[in-house]
VOMARGU-876540 format. One record per residue (C-alpha): residue number from 1; residue in three letters; x, z, y. Coordinates in nm, 4 decimals. Example, Ala and Ser with C-alpha at 12.3 -4.5 7.8 and 13.67 -1.06 7.14 Angstrom:
2
+-----+------+----------+----------+----------+
!  nr ! rest !        X !        Z !        Y !
+-----+------+----------+----------+----------+
!   1 !  Ala !   1.2300 !   0.7800 !  -0.4500 !
!   2 !  Ser !   1.3670 !   0.7140 !  -0.1060 !
+-----+------+----------+----------+----------+
//
This chain:
250
+-----+------+----------+----------+----------+
!  nr ! rest !        X !        Z !        Y !
+-----+------+----------+----------+----------+
!   1 !  Met !   4.4205 !   3.5765 !  -7.6022 !
!   2 !  Ser !   4.3914 !   3.9038 !  -7.7976 !
!   3 !  Ile !   4.0390 !   4.0387 !  -7.8357 !
!   4 !  Asp !   3.9612 !   4.4096 !  -7.7831 !
!   5 !  Leu !   3.5931 !   4.4469 !  -7.8694 !
!   6 !  Ala !   3.5755 !   4.8006 !  -7.7290 !
!   7 !  Glu !   3.7023 !   4.6827 !  -7.3903 !
!   8 !  Ile !   3.4628 !   4.3874 !  -7.3983 !
!   9 !  Arg !   3.1690 !   4.6168 !  -7.4746 !
!  10 !  Arg !   3.2622 !   4.8390 !  -7.1813 !
!  11 !  Leu !   3.2991 !   4.5495 !  -6.9387 !
!  12 !  Glu !   2.9717 !   4.3987 !  -7.0567 !
!  13 !  Glu !   2.7837 !   4.7236 !  -6.9926 !
!  14 !  Leu !   2.9496 !   4.7596 !  -6.6517 !
!  15 !  Ala !   2.8469 !   4.4066 !  -6.5582 !
!  16 !  Phe !   2.4896 !   4.4556 !  -6.6823 !
!  17 !  Arg !   2.4586 !   4.7538 !  -6.4480 !
!  18 !  Gly !   2.6589 !   4.5985 !  -6.1646 !
!  19 !  Trp !   2.4371 !   4.2881 !  -6.1537 !
!  20 !  Pro !   2.1092 !   4.4380 !  -6.2778 !
!  21 !  Ala !   1.8278 !   4.2307 !  -6.4195 !
!  22 !  Leu !   1.4769 !   4.3240 !  -6.3126 !
!  23 !  Glu !   1.3871 !   4.3842 !  -6.6779 !
!  24 !  Ser !   1.5915 !   4.4276 !  -6.9962 !
!  25 !  Arg !   1.4930 !   4.4618 !  -7.3615 !
!  26 !  Asp !   1.7154 !   4.5387 !  -7.6602 !
!  27 !  Val !   1.5968 !   4.3592 !  -7.9744 !
!  28 !  Ala !   1.7801 !   4.3328 !  -8.3104 !
!  29 !  Gly !   2.1217 !   4.3889 !  -8.1532 !
!  30 !  Trp !   2.0601 !   4.1541 !  -7.8590 !
!  31 !  Arg !   1.9901 !   4.2294 !  -7.4939 !
!  32 !  Leu !   1.7267 !   4.0124 !  -7.3303 !
!  33 !  Arg !   1.7469 !   4.0033 !  -6.9492 !
!  34 !  Phe !   1.4707 !   3.8787 !  -6.7193 !
!  35 !  Ser !   1.4768 !   3.8202 !  -6.3432 !
!  36 !  Gly !   1.2244 !   3.5504 !  -6.2669 !
!  37 !  Gly !   1.4716 !   3.2686 !  -6.3265 !
!  38 !  Tyr !   1.7198 !   3.3770 !  -6.0554 !
!  39 !  Thr !   2.0752 !   3.3336 !  -6.1933 !
!  40 !  Lys !   2.1639 !   3.2520 !  -6.5537 !
!  41 !  Arg !   2.3349 !   3.5850 !  -6.6085 !
!  42 !  Ala !   2.0215 !   3.7859 !  -6.5263 !
!  43 !  Asn !   1.7968 !   3.5611 !  -6.7396 !
!  44 !  Ser !   1.9913 !   3.5362 !  -7.0629 !
!  45 !  Ile !   2.0175 !   3.6518 !  -7.4251 !
!  46 !  Asn !   2.3314 !   3.8601 !  -7.4883 !
!  47 !  Ala !   2.4808 !   4.0045 !  -7.8078 !
!  48 !  Leu !   2.5508 !   4.3785 !  -7.8023 !
!  49 !  Gly !   2.7895 !   4.3511 !  -8.0976 !
!  50 !  Pro !   2.9002 !   4.1352 !  -8.3920 !
!  51 !  Asp !   2.6388 !   4.3027 !  -8.6120 !
!  52 !  Ala !   2.3499 !   4.1599 !  -8.4083 !
!  53 !  Gln !   2.0858 !   4.0090 !  -8.6347 !
!  54 !  Val !   2.1181 !   3.6315 !  -8.6913 !
!  55 !  Asp !   1.8481 !   3.4414 !  -8.8781 !
!  56 !  Leu !   1.5998 !   3.1741 !  -8.7754 !
!  57 !  Pro !   1.2975 !   3.4053 !  -8.7344 !
!  58 !  Thr !   1.5018 !   3.6411 !  -8.5148 !
!  59 !  Ile !   1.6431 !   3.3545 !  -8.3093 !
!  60 !  Ala !   1.2926 !   3.2203 !  -8.2519 !
!  61 !  Ala !   1.1622 !   3.5653 !  -8.1559 !
!  62 !  Leu !   1.4427 !   3.6092 !  -7.9020 !
!  63 !  Glu !   1.3745 !   3.2674 !  -7.7503 !
!  64 !  Arg !   0.9983 !   3.3141 !  -7.7258 !
!  65 !  Pro !   0.9745 !   3.5145 !  -7.3989 !
!  66 !  Tyr !   1.1728 !   3.2501 !  -7.2044 !
!  67 !  Pro !   1.0327 !   2.9213 !  -7.0691 !
!  68 !  Met !   1.3795 !   2.7725 !  -7.1321 !
!  69 !  Pro !   1.6030 !   3.0191 !  -7.3207 !
!  70 !  Thr !   1.9651 !   3.0650 !  -7.2150 !
!  71 !  Trp !   2.2138 !   3.2218 !  -7.4556 !
!  72 !  Arg !   2.5211 !   3.3866 !  -7.3087 !
!  73 !  Leu !   2.7763 !   3.4008 !  -7.5908 !
!  74 !  Thr !   3.0675 !   3.6426 !  -7.5535 !
!  75 !  Pro !   3.3168 !   3.7465 !  -7.8247 !
!  76 !  Leu !   3.0593 !   4.0134 !  -7.9178 !
!  77 !  Ala !   2.8251 !   3.7433 !  -8.0504 !
!  78 !  Pro !   2.8163 !   3.6985 !  -8.4307 !
!  79 !  Ala !   3.0052 !   3.3867 !  -8.5407 !
!  80 !  Ala !   2.6961 !   3.2548 !  -8.7209 !
!  81 !  Val !   2.4889 !   3.2180 !  -8.4031 !
!  82 !  Gly !   2.6832 !   2.9185 !  -8.2675 !
!  83 !  Pro !   2.6078 !   2.6813 !  -8.5572 !
!  84 !  Leu !   2.2452 !   2.7962 !  -8.5638 !
!  85 !  Leu !   2.1997 !   2.7170 !  -8.1957 !
!  86 !  Glu !   2.3773 !   2.3838 !  -8.2326 !
!  87 !  Ala !   2.1410 !   2.2914 !  -8.5162 !
!  88 !  Arg !   1.8505 !   2.3770 !  -8.2846 !
!  89 !  Gly !   1.9730 !   2.1333 !  -8.0215 !
!  90 !  Tyr !   2.1600 !   2.3683 !  -7.7885 !
!  91 !  Arg !   2.4527 !   2.2520 !  -7.5771 !
!  92 !  Thr !   2.7205 !   2.4364 !  -7.3788 !
!  93 !  Ile !   2.6789 !   2.4036 !  -7.0026 !
!  94 !  Glu !   2.9376 !   2.6438 !  -6.8611 !
!  95 !  Arg !   3.2351 !   2.8551 !  -6.9625 !
!  96 !  Ser !   3.3281 !   3.1619 !  -6.7591 !
!  97 !  Leu !   3.6111 !   3.4143 !  -6.7584 !
!  98 !  Val !   3.5928 !   3.7921 !  -6.7249 !
!  99 !  Gln !   3.9012 !   3.9182 !  -6.5451 !
! 100 !  Val !   4.0351 !   4.2645 !  -6.4569 !
! 101 !  Cys !   4.2804 !   4.3765 !  -6.1885 !
! 102 !  Pro !   4.4421 !   4.7203 !  -6.1421 !
! 103 !  Leu !   4.3803 !   4.8853 !  -5.8055 !
! 104 !  Asn !   4.7058 !   5.0598 !  -5.7280 !
! 105 !  Gly !   4.7046 !   5.1255 !  -5.3545 !
! 106 !  Arg !   4.8487 !   4.7904 !  -5.2466 !
! 107 !  Phe !   4.5264 !   4.6586 !  -5.0931 !
! 108 !  Ala !   4.4343 !   4.7254 !  -4.7298 !
! 109 !  Ala !   4.0998 !   4.7019 !  -4.5517 !
! 110 !  Asp !   4.0579 !   4.4405 !  -4.2784 !
! 111 !  Pro !   3.8873 !   4.5832 !  -3.9674 !
! 112 !  Asp !   3.7026 !   4.2539 !  -3.9124 !
! 113 !  Val !   3.5167 !   4.2964 !  -4.2431 !
! 114 !  Ala !   3.2010 !   4.5071 !  -4.2152 !
! 115 !  Leu !   3.0984 !   4.7050 !  -4.5243 !
! 116 !  Leu !   2.7307 !   4.7942 !  -4.5538 !
! 117 !  Pro !   2.5884 !   5.0417 !  -4.8085 !
! 118 !  Arg !   2.2804 !   4.8199 !  -4.8490 !
! 119 !  Pro !   2.2242 !   4.4525 !  -4.7665 !
! 120 !  Ser !   2.1093 !   4.4181 !  -4.4057 !
! 121 !  Pro !   1.8612 !   4.1486 !  -4.2962 !
! 122 !  Ala !   2.1589 !   3.9521 !  -4.1569 !
! 123 !  Trp !   2.3440 !   3.9807 !  -4.4893 !
! 124 !  Ile !   2.0391 !   3.8653 !  -4.6858 !
! 125 !  Glu !   1.9710 !   3.5773 !  -4.4484 !
! 126 !  Ala !   2.3325 !   3.4582 !  -4.4652 !
! 127 !  Phe !   2.3415 !   3.4779 !  -4.8433 !
! 128 !  Ser !   2.0042 !   3.3066 !  -4.8821 !
! 129 !  Thr !   2.1135 !   3.0246 !  -4.6529 !
! 130 !  Trp !   2.4652 !   2.9607 !  -4.7745 !
! 131 !  Ser !   2.4559 !   3.0509 !  -5.1438 !
! 132 !  Pro !   2.1906 !   2.8954 !  -5.1288 !
! 133 !  Val !   1.8911 !   3.0758 !  -5.2771 !
! 134 !  Lys !   1.5725 !   2.8787 !  -5.3375 !
! 135 !  Pro !   1.2710 !   3.0094 !  -5.1414 !
! 136 !  Glu !   1.0864 !   3.0974 !  -5.4625 !
! 137 !  His !   1.3776 !   3.3181 !  -5.5739 !
! 138 !  Arg !   1.4399 !   3.5078 !  -5.2501 !
! 139 !  Asp !   1.2117 !   3.8017 !  -5.3226 !
! 140 !  Thr !   1.3708 !   3.8385 !  -5.6681 !
! 141 !  Met !   1.7158 !   3.8261 !  -5.5098 !
! 142 !  Arg !   1.6251 !   4.1035 !  -5.2640 !
! 143 !  Arg !   1.4902 !   4.3204 !  -5.5454 !
! 144 !  Met !   1.8035 !   4.2684 !  -5.7551 !
! 145 !  Leu !   2.0347 !   4.3492 !  -5.4638 !
! 146 !  Thr !   1.8513 !   4.6693 !  -5.3792 !
! 147 !  Ala !   1.8607 !   4.7681 !  -5.7496 !
! 148 !  Ile !   2.2424 !   4.7797 !  -5.7484 !
! 149 !  Ala !   2.3262 !   5.1475 !  -5.7863 !
! 150 !  Ala !   2.5355 !   5.3285 !  -5.5274 !
! 151 !  Pro !   2.8180 !   5.3372 !  -5.4489 !
! 152 !  Ala !   2.7990 !   4.9719 !  -5.3458 !
! 153 !  Ala !   2.9384 !   4.7796 !  -5.0497 !
! 154 !  Phe !   2.8042 !   4.4567 !  -4.9050 !
! 155 !  Ala !   3.0869 !   4.2892 !  -4.7142 !
! 156 !  Leu !   3.0143 !   4.0558 !  -4.4233 !
! 157 !  Val !   3.2278 !   3.8874 !  -4.1587 !
! 158 !  Glu !   3.0683 !   3.7298 !  -3.8529 !
! 159 !  Arg !   3.2149 !   3.5366 !  -3.5604 !
! 160 !  Glu !   3.0030 !   3.4859 !  -3.2498 !
! 161 !  Gly !   2.6917 !   3.5553 !  -3.4541 !
! 162 !  Arg !   2.7855 !   3.3117 !  -3.7325 !
! 163 !  Pro !   2.8498 !   3.4406 !  -4.0851 !
! 164 !  Met !   3.1956 !   3.3513 !  -4.2120 !
! 165 !  Ala !   3.2308 !   3.5232 !  -4.5503 !
! 166 !  Met !   3.0651 !   3.7841 !  -4.7699 !
! 167 !  Ala !   3.0856 !   3.9569 !  -5.1073 !
! 168 !  Ile !   2.9539 !   4.2545 !  -5.3050 !
! 169 !  Gly !   3.1421 !   4.5452 !  -5.4593 !
! 170 !  Ala !   2.9711 !   4.7875 !  -5.6994 !
! 171 !  Val !   3.1578 !   5.0924 !  -5.8312 !
! 172 !  Asp !   3.0711 !   5.2396 !  -6.1707 !
! 173 !  Gly !   3.3108 !   5.5061 !  -6.2948 !
! 174 !  Asp !   3.6670 !   5.3828 !  -6.2537 !
! 175 !  His !   3.5739 !   5.0128 !  -6.2215 !
! 176 !  Met !   3.4460 !   4.8071 !  -5.9301 !
! 177 !  Gly !   3.2522 !   4.4898 !  -6.0039 !
! 178 !  Leu !   3.3192 !   4.2066 !  -5.7589 !
! 179 !  Phe !   3.0208 !   3.9750 !  -5.7188 !
! 180 !  Asp !   2.9170 !   3.6736 !  -5.5134 !
! 181 !  Val !   3.2267 !   3.6082 !  -5.3046 !
! 182 !  Leu !   3.1080 !   3.3434 !  -5.0609 !
! 183 !  Val !   3.3001 !   3.1710 !  -4.7801 !
! 184 !  Met !   3.0917 !   2.9439 !  -4.5619 !
! 185 !  Pro !   3.2039 !   2.5800 !  -4.5316 !
! 186 !  His !   3.2901 !   2.6193 !  -4.1621 !
! 187 !  Ala !   3.5177 !   2.9171 !  -4.2430 !
! 188 !  Arg !   3.7160 !   2.7871 !  -4.5378 !
! 189 !  Arg !   4.0963 !   2.7783 !  -4.5528 !
! 190 !  Gln !   4.1190 !   3.0643 !  -4.3036 !
! 191 !  Gly !   4.2004 !   3.3392 !  -4.5543 !
! 192 !  Trp !   3.8577 !   3.5018 !  -4.5530 !
! 193 !  Ala !   3.8222 !   3.5250 !  -4.9321 !
! 194 !  His !   4.1514 !   3.7151 !  -4.9422 !
! 195 !  Arg !   4.0502 !   3.9481 !  -4.6573 !
! 196 !  Val !   3.6984 !   4.0189 !  -4.7811 !
! 197 !  Thr !   3.7986 !   4.0897 !  -5.1406 !
! 198 !  Glu !   4.0950 !   4.3101 !  -5.0515 !
! 199 !  Thr !   3.8780 !   4.5111 !  -4.8125 !
! 200 !  Leu !   3.6428 !   4.5760 !  -5.1038 !
! 201 !  Tyr !   3.9340 !   4.6769 !  -5.3293 !
! 202 !  Ala !   4.0567 !   4.9229 !  -5.0638 !
! 203 !  Trp !   3.7050 !   5.0658 !  -5.0302 !
! 204 !  Ala !   3.6698 !   5.0941 !  -5.4096 !
! 205 !  Gln !   3.9842 !   5.3052 !  -5.4246 !
! 206 !  Thr !   3.8226 !   5.5557 !  -5.1850 !
! 207 !  Gln !   3.5429 !   5.5775 !  -5.4452 !
! 208 !  Ser !   3.7974 !   5.6654 !  -5.7193 !
! 209 !  Ala !   3.7951 !   5.3175 !  -5.8791 !
! 210 !  Arg !   4.1175 !   5.2205 !  -6.0536 !
! 211 !  Phe !   4.0238 !   4.8679 !  -6.1628 !
! 212 !  Ala !   3.8248 !   4.5707 !  -6.0350 !
! 213 !  Tyr !   3.6539 !   4.3185 !  -6.2610 !
! 214 !  Arg !   3.4983 !   3.9823 !  -6.1914 !
! 215 !  Gln !   3.3254 !   3.6928 !  -6.3676 !
! 216 !  Val !   3.4332 !   3.3440 !  -6.2623 !
! 217 !  Val !   3.3518 !   2.9932 !  -6.3823 !
! 218 !  Ala !   3.6567 !   2.8691 !  -6.5725 !
! 219 !  Thr !   3.6664 !   2.5407 !  -6.3771 !
! 220 !  Asn !   3.6729 !   2.7118 !  -6.0352 !
! 221 !  Glu !   4.0225 !   2.5891 !  -5.9522 !
! 222 !  Ala !   3.9903 !   2.6888 !  -5.5864 !
! 223 !  Ala !   3.9356 !   3.0582 !  -5.6651 !
! 224 !  Leu !   4.1588 !   3.1175 !  -5.9671 !
! 225 !  Pro !   4.4989 !   3.1107 !  -5.7861 !
! 226 !  Leu !   4.3835 !   3.3700 !  -5.5298 !
! 227 !  Tyr !   4.2750 !   3.6154 !  -5.7975 !
! 228 !  Glu !   4.5821 !   3.5541 !  -6.0096 !
! 229 !  Ala !   4.7970 !   3.6430 !  -5.7073 !
! 230 !  Gln !   4.5948 !   3.9631 !  -5.6621 !
! 231 !  Gly !   4.6742 !   4.0652 !  -6.0194 !
! 232 !  Phe !   4.3679 !   3.9675 !  -6.2195 !
! 233 !  Arg !   4.4121 !   3.8915 !  -6.5889 !
! 234 !  Thr !   4.1586 !   3.7315 !  -6.8207 !
! 235 !  Val !   4.0198 !   3.9722 !  -7.0805 !
! 236 !  Tyr !   3.7708 !   3.7351 !  -7.2455 !
! 237 !  Ala !   3.5607 !   3.4253 !  -7.1930 !
! 238 !  Tyr !   3.1940 !   3.3524 !  -7.2494 !
! 239 !  Glu !   2.9770 !   3.0445 !  -7.2439 !
! 240 !  Tyr !   2.6153 !   2.9555 !  -7.1779 !
! 241 !  Arg !   2.4115 !   2.7555 !  -7.4284 !
! 242 !  Val !   2.0859 !   2.5915 !  -7.3254 !
! 243 !  Pro !   1.8514 !   2.3695 !  -7.5255 !
! 244 !  Ser !   1.8126 !   1.9989 !  -7.4615 !
! 245 !  Arg !   1.4421 !   2.0702 !  -7.5024 !
! 246 !  Val !   1.2321 !   2.3795 !  -7.5664 !
! 247 !  Pro !   1.3234 !   2.4822 !  -7.9240 !
! 248 !  Ala !   1.0540 !   2.4533 !  -8.1887 !
! 249 !  Ala !   0.9618 !   2.7569 !  -8.3938 !
! 250 !  Pro !   1.1193 !   2.7553 !  -8.7422 !
+-----+------+----------+----------+----------+
//
């Protein structure tokens, strides 16, 4: 896989804004994101470029604000950080892919998919129940969802009052971020992931988006064929590193 650092930087910034943390700090070439522990992505340490500072005092300072620090290492991360984290007892827990798809007019909206400009109480209740979201994280989740900048679309399909599928699209410039595609267990294998996502792509094109991007766990074998068929290609991968125990200060 060829690496285009400029494209990675752009996609990283789009994703930071598309799935906003409640608080962010830039320190020594790293972005620290905080959201009360809800989702790894919004509570992680992220390199802004290969020139980010890497030494033990800096590593310790970046870890300090987190009860259990999580490093999200993309190709922007300096090569030296991996061995340093390994020496401090970190392990890899998950590898994810960032993929991009051109939006070229071939996607059509499904009339059964409702698109909301903001998450309704029904949308929030369905997501909280089926994602699921722990009770202690629900207020944080609501705050993060309402912080997504317009234009955004919250897709929801219901049948006889039961939620079937949902997802989020957030347009920023010529890209739409696709987040949290969720098909409920009672609605699986009925084509709802296909219909919900393509409705969002069609909507994004009305907002002048020319591309969609998504982040997906690399082992999600159920989802990968669908997105490959839609035209997504992998641009880069990233991984999460977490400590086996709270790291000691150097």
